N, C-alpha and C positions, 0 to 999 in steps of 0.2 A: 666273286673277289675273295672270299673266305678260303676257297680251294687253293687258290694262288698262295696265300699265306701259311696255310697248313702244309702245303708242298714243300715251302722252304722254311724249314725249322728254325733258322737263325735270323728270320725276318718276322717282326711282330706286327700285327695289323695297326693302322693308324688309330689314334684315340678318337672316341665319340664324344661329342659334347652331350651332357646330360639334357634331357628335355625339361623345359621351363614353361609353364603356363602363366603368363602375366596376370596378376591378381584383377586388374580391371576387366578382363575378359570373363571371370568367374562370376561377375555381378551384371554382366551384360553391356558393358560400355565398350565403345570404340576407342580406339588409341587417340585419334584426333580429339574426341569429346573429352576423354581424361585429361589429356594435355591442357585443354583450353580451361576446363574446370579448375585443374590443380594451379594453373597460372594464376586464375582469377582469385582464387582463394589464398594462395601462399605469396604471390607478387613475383614469382620467378618459376622458370620452367622445371620440370621434373629433373632434367639433367643437371641444370644449373643448382638446383637445391642439393643434389647429392654431391656435386664438386665442392660446393661451399661447406657442406657438413664433412667431407674428407679433408679439406684444407684446415678447417678449424680442430678438427682432432690431431691432425699431423702437427700443427702449430703447437697444441698443448703437450703432446709427446715430445717434441724437440725442445721444449722448454723444461719439462719435467723428468725426462729420461735419458739414460745413457745408451740407449739402443742405437744402432747403425741407422743412417738414413734410409738404406735400402729395406731394412727391416720394418722401420716406421712406415715407408711407403706400402710394403706389402699388407701390414697390418690394418692400414687405412683404407684399402681397396684400390691403390693405384696399380697398375700394371707392372710398373717399374720404377726405379729410382729416377730415371729420366723423364718419365711421365709425370711424376710429382714435382720434379724440378721445373718442368715446362709450365704446369699449371701454377706453381708459386709465381714464376716470373711474370705470367699473364694476368694473374688477379693481385698480387701483391707487390710486383716490382722488385722481388728480392729472391734470391734462392734459399733453398732450406739450409744449406751450409752457411751463408751469410746470417741468417736468422739465428742459427745456433750460436755462430761466432759472436754476433751482438749480445746474446744472452749471456755468454761466459764474460764477455768483457763488462758488462753491466754488473754481474755479480762481484768481479774483481774490484771494481769501482766502489762498490758499497761496503767493501770490508774496511 
């Protein structure tokens, strides 16, 4: 395959994802055991825990910064503005734009 790309100089090879070894495998745990143990200790799955942390961080940035919603989504680990909006609607029943608008309206009322 590499020969195909080198023969066509105007075509670049596809990006390769970096390899990643999950930390639980380094201590000899299976994914299932880690997930069950994490859920028992924290009260939610690892995936839900990460989503909760991302939403919490995004809410704080929406409240405290003037960054664009897309930039906040990227900084908080969401794959896109749309992904962050979907998660906000799913868990908070409000979009990031509505949250930011409510924040600015509240600030105007307090003046």
